Residue, then its C-alpha position, 0 to 999 in steps of 0.5 A: x113361883x108363879x100365880x098362875x095367871x097366864x100372861x100369854x099363849x105362846x105357840x110351839x116352834x119345834x120340839x126336838x128330843x127335850x129342847x122346846x122352843x116357843x114363839x112368844x112375846x114374852x120377854x126373857x133373859x137366859x136363865x129366867x125361869x117361865x111357866x109353860x103349860x104349867x111347868x117351871x123351866x128355864x130359858x136356856x136361849x132368847x131371840x127373835x121371838x122364840x124362847x127355848x126350853x130343855x127339859x129333862x126325861x124326868x120332865x117329859x115323863x112327869x107332864x104333859x110336855x112330852x106329847x107337845x108337838x110343832x103348832x100347839x098352843x101353851x100356857x105362858x107365865x114369866x116368875x113372879x117379881x118382887x112387887x108384882x100384884x099376887x093374884x090368882x094363887x101360889x103356884x111353884x110350876x112343879x107339876x104332881x100329875x097329869x089329869x084326863x079331860x072327861x067332859x066338857x060343857x057349855x055353861x051360859x057364856x062358860x064352860x065346865x070342865x070335869x077332870x079324872x085326877x090321879x087318886x094320889x092327888x085327889x085328897x088335896x082337891x077342895x070344892x072351892x079351893x085352888x088347883x092350877x090346870x095347865x098353869x092356870x089358876x082356878x077354883x074347884x067347883x065340884x069334886x067326885x070319886x074320879x077328880x074334879x069339875x072347874x068352871x071357866x069364865x069367858x076371860x079364862x077361855x080367851x086368854x088361856x088355852x083351856x078353851x081348846x081341851x077336849x074329852x081324853x086331853x092330857x093336863x098337867x095339874x098342881x095342888x094347892x102346895x099349902x094343903x101338901x105343907x099342913x099334911x106333912x105338919x099333921x101327926x099322922x095319928x090323926 
């Protein structure tokens, strides 16, 4: 489990097939889970400031990781450990879909980013609800029939990759898992 509070921006060192190597200061051992751009991956090698992960075709097809190239920056968050503070919101690292940046607008010292979301995810986006974008825990600022907006503060912009987003960029989306459980538990007749 993760919180969506990014601990570091790593730099992709190489991508070969499903093997992704990332230069990072994050300390992790083989077998540890790390959210990479919001995708829970398992560390398969760790040496000299580089973490390596294997992403299977299923992961590459359902996320934006298949588009990674050397030099790209990615948000990193090690898995939550017992006793760690729980900020952000409950994030699993199980991406629900890929959204597309519609627009990026400056608002005061921050930015408002509108994202087009897959139709089947839009029912989980509610104003003031939680969503993870490329692994960053955010609050939905507004919704429309195509997707949603998030309002980003300067700290989020400087500590994550979200400041680099431009229109037409693809981002990983994970909706609030609690909303999915509530939907599953409600009788279909409601």
